[in-house]
C-alpha positions as CSV (number, residue, x, y, z in Angstrom):
1,M,-12.4,-25.9,-3.9
2,T,-11.0,-28.3,-7.0
3,E,-12.8,-26.9,-9.9
4,F,-15.6,-24.0,-11.3
5,L,-17.7,-24.1,-13.7
6,I,-20.1,-21.2,-14.6
7,K,-21.9,-19.6,-17.0
8,N,-19.5,-17.9,-19.4
9,P,-17.8,-15.5,-17.5
10,T,-18.1,-13.2,-20.8
11,Q,-21.9,-13.2,-20.6
12,E,-23.9,-11.0,-18.1
13,Y,-26.4,-14.0,-15.3
14,E,-29.7,-14.5,-16.9
15,F,-32.9,-15.5,-15.0
16,L,-34.6,-18.2,-15.7
17,P,-37.9,-18.5,-14.0
18,M,-38.5,-21.3,-11.7
19,Q,-35.4,-23.1,-13.5
20,I,-32.0,-24.0,-11.1
21,T,-29.2,-25.2,-13.0
22,K,-26.0,-26.9,-12.7
23,S,-24.0,-23.3,-12.9
24,D,-26.7,-22.5,-10.4
25,E,-25.5,-24.5,-8.0
26,L,-21.9,-24.1,-8.3
27,L,-22.4,-20.6,-7.7
28,R,-23.9,-21.0,-4.7
29,N,-21.2,-23.7,-3.2
30,I,-19.4,-20.7,-3.9
31,L,-20.7,-17.8,-2.3
32,H,-21.8,-20.6,0.9
33,E,-18.1,-21.3,1.4
34,R,-17.3,-17.4,1.1
35,R,-20.2,-16.7,3.7
36,Q,-18.5,-19.5,6.0
37,K,-14.5,-18.7,6.0
38,L,-16.2,-15.2,7.0
39,A,-18.2,-16.5,9.6
40,S,-15.2,-18.2,11.4
41,L,-13.3,-15.0,11.5
42,I,-15.9,-12.7,12.4
43,D,-18.8,-12.8,15.4
44,F,-21.2,-10.1,14.6
45,P,-23.7,-9.6,12.4
46,V,-22.8,-7.8,9.1
47,I,-24.7,-5.7,6.4
48,L,-23.3,-4.7,3.2
49,W,-24.9,-2.7,0.0
50,S,-24.4,-3.3,-3.5
51,G,-25.1,1.2,-4.1
52,R,-26.9,2.1,-6.4
53,S,-27.0,4.2,-10.3
54,I,-26.0,8.1,-10.0
55,P,-27.6,10.4,-12.5
56,R,-25.3,12.3,-14.6
57,N,-27.6,15.1,-15.4
58,Y,-31.5,14.3,-14.8
59,P,-32.9,11.2,-13.0
60,A,-33.3,9.0,-16.1
61,L,-30.1,9.2,-17.6
62,V,-28.2,7.3,-15.3
63,Y,-24.5,6.7,-15.2
64,P,-23.6,2.9,-15.8
65,F,-23.9,0.8,-12.5
66,R,-21.5,-0.9,-10.8
67,A,-21.8,-2.9,-7.5
68,S,-19.8,-2.7,-4.1
69,S,-17.1,-5.5,-4.9
70,H,-17.2,-6.2,-1.1
71,F,-21.4,-6.7,-1.5
72,L,-20.3,-8.7,-5.1
73,Y,-17.7,-11.1,-2.9
74,F,-20.2,-13.0,-0.5
75,A,-23.7,-11.8,-2.9
76,G,-22.0,-13.3,-6.5
77,L,-24.5,-11.1,-8.8
78,P,-24.6,-7.6,-9.5
79,L,-27.8,-6.7,-8.0
80,E,-29.1,-2.7,-7.4
81,N,-30.6,-1.6,-4.9
82,A,-29.5,-4.5,-2.7
83,A,-28.4,-4.7,0.7
84,I,-27.2,-8.3,2.2
85,R,-27.0,-9.3,5.8
86,L,-24.5,-11.7,7.0
87,E,-24.4,-13.7,10.2
88,S,-23.3,-17.5,11.1
89,G,-22.6,-17.8,7.6
90,K,-26.4,-17.4,7.1
91,L,-27.4,-14.9,4.7
92,E,-30.7,-12.8,4.0
93,L,-31.3,-10.8,0.7
94,F,-33.2,-7.5,1.3
95,L,-34.2,-6.4,-2.5
96,D,-37.5,-4.7,-3.6
97,D,-39.6,-6.4,-6.4
98,A,-39.1,-4.0,-9.6
99,D,-42.1,-1.7,-9.9
100,P,-44.7,-3.2,-13.0
101,G,-44.1,-0.2,-14.4
102,S,-40.9,-0.4,-15.2
103,T,-41.2,-3.2,-17.2
104,L,-42.1,-1.4,-21.0
105,W,-38.2,0.6,-20.3
106,H,-36.4,-2.6,-18.8
107,G,-38.5,-5.8,-19.7
108,E,-39.4,-8.4,-17.4
109,M,-37.2,-8.4,-14.1
110,P,-36.9,-11.2,-12.0
111,K,-38.7,-11.4,-8.5
112,R,-36.8,-11.3,-5.5
113,A,-37.2,-14.8,-4.3
114,E,-36.3,-16.1,-7.9
115,I,-32.7,-13.8,-7.4
116,A,-32.6,-14.8,-3.2
117,E,-32.8,-18.9,-4.7
118,R,-30.2,-18.4,-7.2
119,I,-27.7,-16.9,-4.8
120,G,-28.7,-19.5,-1.6
121,A,-30.3,-16.7,0.2
122,D,-31.5,-18.5,3.5
123,A,-34.1,-15.9,3.5
124,A,-35.2,-12.7,2.2
125,F,-36.9,-9.5,2.6
126,P,-37.8,-6.6,0.9
127,M,-35.7,-3.2,1.6
128,S,-38.7,-1.7,4.3
129,E,-37.4,-4.5,6.7
130,L,-33.8,-3.9,6.3
131,K,-33.7,-1.5,9.5
132,A,-35.2,-3.7,12.0
133,R,-32.2,-5.8,10.7
134,G,-29.7,-3.7,11.4
135,T,-28.7,-4.2,15.1
136,N,-24.9,-4.1,15.9
137,A,-23.9,-4.5,12.8
138,A,-20.7,-4.3,10.8
139,T,-20.4,-3.2,7.5
140,I,-18.2,-1.2,5.0
141,A,-18.6,2.4,4.1
142,L,-19.6,2.3,0.3
143,Q,-18.2,5.9,-2.2
144,D,-21.7,7.4,-2.8
145,S,-22.4,9.7,0.4
146,S,-26.4,9.0,-0.4
147,I,-25.4,5.4,0.4
148,R,-23.6,6.2,3.3
149,L,-26.5,8.0,4.7
150,Q,-28.7,5.5,4.1
151,Q,-25.8,2.8,6.1
152,S,-25.9,5.8,9.2
153,D,-29.7,5.3,9.0
154,I,-30.4,1.8,8.6
155,L,-27.9,1.0,11.9
156,D,-28.0,4.4,13.7
157,R,-24.7,5.2,14.3
158,S,-22.2,7.1,12.0
159,L,-20.2,6.0,10.2
160,A,-15.9,6.4,9.6
161,P,-14.8,6.2,6.1
162,S,-14.0,2.8,4.4
163,K,-10.1,3.8,4.9
164,S,-10.2,4.3,8.5
165,P,-13.4,2.3,9.5
166,T,-13.7,1.4,14.0
167,G,-15.3,-0.9,16.1
168,I,-16.8,-3.5,14.5
169,D,-16.8,-2.1,11.1
170,L,-12.1,-2.1,11.0
171,E,-12.6,-6.2,12.5
172,L,-14.5,-6.9,9.2
173,T,-12.4,-4.7,7.4
174,Q,-9.4,-6.7,8.6
175,A,-11.8,-10.6,8.3
176,I,-13.0,-9.3,4.1
177,V,-9.2,-8.0,3.3
178,S,-7.8,-11.6,4.6
179,L,-10.2,-13.5,2.5
180,R,-9.7,-11.4,-1.1
181,L,-5.9,-10.6,-0.8
182,S,-5.9,-14.0,-2.2
183,H,-8.1,-15.3,-4.7
184,D,-10.2,-18.7,-4.8
185,A,-11.0,-20.8,-8.0
186,A,-14.0,-19.1,-8.7
187,S,-11.9,-16.0,-8.9
188,L,-9.4,-17.0,-11.0
189,V,-11.9,-18.4,-13.2
190,E,-13.3,-14.6,-13.8
191,L,-9.8,-13.1,-13.3
192,R,-8.1,-15.4,-16.3
193,Q,-11.3,-14.3,-18.4
194,A,-10.8,-10.5,-18.0
195,A,-6.8,-11.1,-18.5
196,A,-7.1,-13.3,-22.4
197,V,-10.0,-10.8,-23.5
198,T,-6.9,-7.9,-22.3
199,V,-4.9,-9.0,-24.2
200,A,-6.7,-9.6,-27.1
201,A,-7.4,-5.6,-26.4
202,H,-4.0,-5.0,-26.8
203,K,-2.8,-6.7,-29.7
204,A,-6.5,-5.0,-31.8
205,G,-4.8,-1.1,-30.3
206,M,-1.3,-2.3,-31.9
207,R,-2.8,-3.6,-35.1
208,A,-5.1,-0.4,-35.7
209,T,-2.4,1.9,-34.8
210,P,-0.6,2.0,-38.0
211,T,-4.0,3.8,-39.6
212,A,-5.2,5.3,-36.6
213,K,-5.4,9.5,-37.4
214,I,-5.8,10.0,-33.3
215,E,-5.5,8.4,-29.5
216,A,-9.6,8.2,-30.1
217,G,-8.8,5.3,-32.8
218,V,-6.7,3.4,-31.2
219,R,-8.9,3.6,-27.9
220,A,-12.0,2.4,-30.3
221,A,-10.0,-0.8,-31.6
222,M,-8.7,-1.3,-27.9
223,E,-12.6,-1.1,-26.2
224,S,-14.2,-2.7,-28.9
225,V,-12.9,-6.1,-28.4
226,I,-13.8,-5.4,-24.7
227,I,-17.8,-4.7,-25.5
228,S,-17.6,-7.4,-27.7
229,E,-17.3,-9.9,-24.9
230,N,-19.8,-8.2,-22.8
231,M,-16.8,-6.5,-20.6
232,T,-16.4,-3.5,-20.0
233,Y,-13.4,-1.7,-18.9
234,A,-11.6,-1.8,-15.5
235,Y,-10.5,2.0,-15.0
236,P,-11.1,4.8,-17.6
237,S,-8.7,3.7,-20.6
238,I,-5.3,5.3,-20.6
239,V,-4.1,5.7,-24.8
240,T,-1.9,8.1,-24.7
241,V,1.0,10.1,-27.1
242,H,1.9,11.8,-23.7
243,G,2.9,9.0,-21.6
244,E,4.1,10.7,-18.9
245,V,1.1,12.0,-17.9
246,L,0.2,9.3,-15.8
247,H,-3.5,8.7,-16.0
248,S,-4.2,10.5,-19.2
249,E,-7.8,10.1,-20.4
250,H,-7.5,12.4,-23.4
251,Y,-7.4,11.1,-26.7
252,H,-7.4,13.9,-28.9
253,N,-3.5,14.2,-30.0
254,P,-2.4,13.1,-33.4
255,L,-0.7,9.8,-33.7
256,Q,2.5,11.2,-35.4
257,V,6.1,9.7,-36.4
258,G,8.4,9.7,-33.7
259,D,5.3,8.9,-31.2
260,L,5.4,6.6,-28.7
261,L,1.9,5.1,-27.7
262,L,0.9,4.4,-24.3
263,A,-1.5,2.0,-23.7
264,D,-3.3,1.4,-20.0
265,V,-6.3,-0.6,-20.8
266,G,-7.9,-3.3,-18.7
267,A,-11.6,-5.6,-19.3
268,E,-13.2,-6.3,-16.3
269,S,-16.0,-9.1,-16.6
270,S,-19.6,-9.1,-15.9
271,M,-19.2,-10.3,-12.5
272,G,-16.9,-7.1,-12.2
273,W,-13.0,-9.1,-11.7
274,A,-10.5,-6.6,-13.1
275,A,-7.1,-7.0,-15.1
276,D,-4.8,-4.1,-16.3
277,V,-2.8,-4.7,-18.7
278,T,-0.1,-1.7,-20.4
279,R,2.1,-1.9,-22.8
280,T,4.0,1.1,-24.8
281,W,4.7,0.8,-28.9
282,P,6.4,3.0,-31.7
283,V,3.1,4.7,-33.5
284,S,5.3,4.5,-37.0
285,G,6.6,0.7,-36.0
286,K,9.7,1.0,-35.4
287,F,11.5,2.1,-32.2
288,S,13.9,5.0,-32.4
289,P,17.3,4.6,-31.0
290,T,16.9,6.0,-27.9
291,Q,13.4,4.7,-27.6
292,R,14.8,0.9,-27.9
293,A,17.8,2.0,-25.1
294,I,14.7,3.6,-22.4
295,Y,12.5,0.9,-23.5
296,D,14.9,-2.3,-22.6
297,V,15.7,-0.6,-19.4
298,V,11.5,-0.9,-18.4
299,L,11.5,-4.5,-19.6
300,A,15.2,-5.5,-17.8
301,A,13.3,-4.4,-14.9
302,H,9.8,-5.5,-15.7
303,D,11.5,-9.5,-16.4
304,A,13.4,-9.6,-12.8
305,C,10.7,-8.2,-11.2
306,I,8.3,-10.8,-12.0
307,D,11.2,-13.1,-11.9
308,K,11.3,-12.6,-8.1
309,I,7.5,-13.4,-7.7
310,S,6.8,-16.1,-5.1
311,P,5.1,-17.0,-1.7
312,G,6.9,-15.2,1.1
313,V,8.9,-12.4,-1.0
314,E,8.7,-8.9,0.8
315,Y,6.9,-6.6,-2.0
316,Q,8.6,-4.0,-1.4
317,D,11.7,-5.4,-2.0
318,I,10.6,-6.3,-5.9
319,H,10.1,-2.2,-5.4
320,L,13.5,-1.9,-4.6
321,L,14.4,-4.5,-7.4
322,A,13.2,-2.5,-9.4
323,A,14.8,0.8,-8.6
324,R,18.1,-0.6,-8.7
325,I,18.0,-2.1,-11.9
326,M,15.9,1.6,-13.2
327,A,19.1,3.4,-11.7
328,A,21.8,1.0,-13.3
329,G,20.5,1.4,-16.7
330,L,20.0,5.2,-16.6
331,V,23.8,5.0,-15.4
332,D,24.4,2.6,-18.2
333,L,22.8,5.6,-20.6
334,G,25.0,8.5,-18.7
335,I,21.5,10.0,-17.7
336,L,22.7,9.2,-14.5
337,Q,25.4,9.4,-12.5
338,G,26.9,7.5,-9.6
339,N,27.2,4.9,-7.5
340,V,24.1,2.4,-8.1
341,D,22.9,1.6,-4.6
342,D,23.2,5.8,-3.5
343,L,21.6,6.6,-6.3
344,V,18.3,4.8,-4.8
345,E,19.1,5.7,-1.6
346,M,18.9,9.1,-2.6
347,D,15.7,8.6,-5.1
348,A,17.7,10.0,-8.1
349,H,15.4,7.2,-9.6
350,A,12.3,8.2,-9.2
351,L,12.8,11.3,-10.4
352,F,12.1,8.9,-13.8
353,F,10.2,5.8,-12.4
354,V,8.7,7.8,-9.7
355,H,5.6,5.2,-9.0
356,G,5.3,1.8,-7.2
357,I,6.5,-1.1,-8.4
358,G,2.3,-2.0,-8.9
359,H,-0.9,-3.4,-6.6
360,L,-3.1,-5.8,-5.9
361,I,-5.9,-6.7,-8.7
362,G,-9.1,-9.0,-7.9
363,L,-13.1,-7.5,-8.1
364,D,-11.2,-4.1,-8.4
365,V,-8.2,-2.7,-10.8
366,H,-6.9,-1.7,-7.1
367,D,-7.7,-4.5,-5.6
368,M,-9.7,-3.0,-2.3
369,E,-8.0,0.0,-2.4
370,D,-10.8,1.9,-1.2
371,L,-9.7,0.5,2.3
372,G,-7.1,2.4,1.9
373,D,-3.9,1.1,3.4
374,L,-5.1,-1.3,5.4
375,A,-5.5,-3.5,2.9
376,G,-2.7,-2.9,0.4
377,Y,-0.4,-2.7,3.9
378,E,0.8,-5.4,6.8
379,A,-0.6,-4.0,9.8
380,G,1.5,-1.8,11.7
381,R,3.3,-0.1,8.1
382,V,3.0,2.9,7.1
383,R,3.6,4.5,4.0
384,S,7.3,6.5,3.5
385,S,8.0,9.6,2.9
386,R,10.9,9.5,0.2
387,F,9.8,10.3,-2.9
388,G,8.9,7.9,-5.3
389,L,8.5,5.1,-2.3
390,G,5.2,6.7,-0.6
391,F,3.5,6.1,-3.8
392,L,4.2,2.0,-3.2
393,R,0.5,0.8,-3.2
394,L,0.7,-2.7,-1.7
395,N,3.7,-3.4,1.2
396,R,3.0,-6.5,2.1
397,V,4.6,-10.4,2.4
398,L,3.3,-12.3,-0.9
399,R,0.9,-15.5,-0.5
400,S,0.1,-17.8,-3.1
401,G,-3.5,-16.9,-4.6
402,M,-2.3,-13.0,-4.6
403,L,-2.8,-11.4,-8.3
404,V,-0.3,-8.4,-8.2
405,S,0.5,-5.7,-11.3
406,I,4.3,-5.6,-11.9
407,E,4.7,-2.2,-13.9
408,P,7.7,-0.4,-14.0
409,G,8.4,2.9,-16.1
410,F,10.3,5.8,-17.5
411,Y,8.7,9.4,-17.4
412,Q,9.9,13.0,-18.1
413,V,7.5,14.8,-16.4
414,P,8.6,18.4,-17.2
415,A,7.0,19.5,-13.3
416,I,9.5,16.9,-11.8
417,L,12.2,18.0,-14.3
418,N,12.1,21.4,-14.5
419,N,11.6,22.2,-10.6
420,P,14.6,24.2,-9.7
421,E,14.4,22.4,-6.1
422,T,14.8,19.5,-8.0
423,R,17.4,20.3,-10.2
424,A,20.0,22.1,-7.6
425,K,19.1,18.1,-5.5
426,Y,20.1,16.1,-8.5
427,E,22.3,18.6,-10.2
428,D,25.7,16.1,-9.9
429,F,23.8,13.1,-10.4
430,V,21.7,14.1,-13.4
431,N,23.3,14.7,-16.8
432,W,21.0,17.1,-18.4
433,D,22.5,17.1,-21.5
434,E,22.8,13.8,-21.7
435,L,19.0,13.6,-21.0
436,G,18.4,16.2,-24.2
437,K,19.2,13.7,-26.4
438,F,16.3,11.4,-25.3
439,A,13.4,14.2,-25.3
440,D,11.7,11.6,-28.0
441,V,10.8,9.0,-25.1
442,R,8.4,10.9,-23.1
443,G,7.2,8.1,-21.0
444,I,7.2,4.4,-21.3
445,R,5.5,1.3,-18.9
446,I,5.5,-2.4,-19.6
447,E,3.0,-4.3,-16.8
448,D,1.9,-7.2,-16.2
449,D,-0.6,-8.7,-14.4
450,I,1.2,-11.7,-12.0
451,L,-0.5,-14.8,-10.1
452,V,1.5,-15.9,-6.7
453,S,1.3,-19.3,-7.1
454,A,2.8,-22.4,-4.5
455,G,5.9,-22.9,-7.2
456,G,6.6,-18.8,-7.6
457,R,4.0,-17.6,-10.1
458,E,1.8,-17.6,-12.7
459,V,1.5,-14.1,-15.6
460,L,-1.6,-14.7,-16.3
461,T,-1.5,-11.9,-20.1
462,G,1.7,-13.6,-20.6
463,E,0.2,-14.1,-24.1
464,L,1.1,-10.7,-24.7
465,P,4.3,-10.2,-25.8
466,T,6.9,-7.2,-24.2
467,K,10.4,-7.4,-26.1
468,A,10.5,-4.8,-28.8
469,L,11.2,-6.8,-31.7
470,E,7.9,-8.8,-30.6
471,I,6.0,-5.4,-30.3
472,E,7.3,-3.8,-33.6
473,D,6.3,-7.0,-35.2
474,L,2.6,-6.5,-34.1
475,V,2.1,-3.0,-35.5
476,G,3.4,-3.5,-38.4
477,V,5.4,-0.4,-39.9
478,S,3.0,2.3,-41.9
479,A,3.3,3.8,-45.0
């Protein structure tokens, strides 16, 4: 497919009764291509469920609905309480028309036939007819246990978790992984848009920092950009002065001079495609000498890893490159002591760089992670038992069309550094007194989204600066 044009990806898909547009035709063509590719890999029927809203504390108050990514990939629209049946490249849609009484609360809803026409379905039926079509069909189990029960009932068999499927479910999973590992032109339209909005959100967060009183003020500035583009956040935003807490979801801490603020925030398009970016900046607008020293080590790893990305490269080798650069930088600063290769072999760097270098990005921010390591790891590979390396989410040979994150970091996690066994093991390799001089560096992470291309790589989020001086200029100096 050489071109793809659809309605502005930042706008929710509008249903115009009995009116088919050029955008609809292009959407159908893309979905048709995906179904044909799946049909070339398997020879049995498939049923995929979209899922449904989950009540918060009473039925009418629900969490925002997010359709299953596997459903979205082949159906193209975020339909709720729907299923599709795929066989030999054809698609049947199963969806109930909205109850007439719902119009009062939700407005006029499109009919099943209209939706079927827009996605190029070959037939459409109410959900009650799905069971009769469930014989010998494969599926991917959803995370919602109530939907999994429905899946089991329709298919008349028990389902293993999505990360450990068996039989034809395993064959289906492997086929979908092979399709979704590399993004088609339609996917890239959405991914580029999500990346652009994410870049704008981070710039807004930096500009808001001098006047924000607590972390929530910066979070609000960033998420308002995403919401204003009719997108949502791809994962709970991390905006924290406690960067050593990798997935912090608290926003109450005050912003004080001397703090570093770590913001890991990404947009998700209305069709579910994600971006994932992290920047770390000084609340005051100026890195301290110790903060700048560590920042430059992390940035050196970030830049070198991006330069290494191209088809045919082992992603684990990129992780180990980051480990060596981090170790060498910490030796230069006097924090680590010893030969760099020896330090990496004994995982001394992982005291501070505790996670993997990154992951796949696509319809999920950790794309296809519901499938466990079936997606992230080449067949036959298993997770390492080594400290740090065992958290690597992607262990594959890179190929054109993959979108991956590169996100080295430095963290002083008290639970790790104050552990008596850890301190004893690395007693001769960490200069604890020298480390104490860097107490104002709780956590630093720098993350970008990199498209593997035939010519090497493209940084989709490259419009957001990474160099320390440019970051300082964006934040500005508070009075």
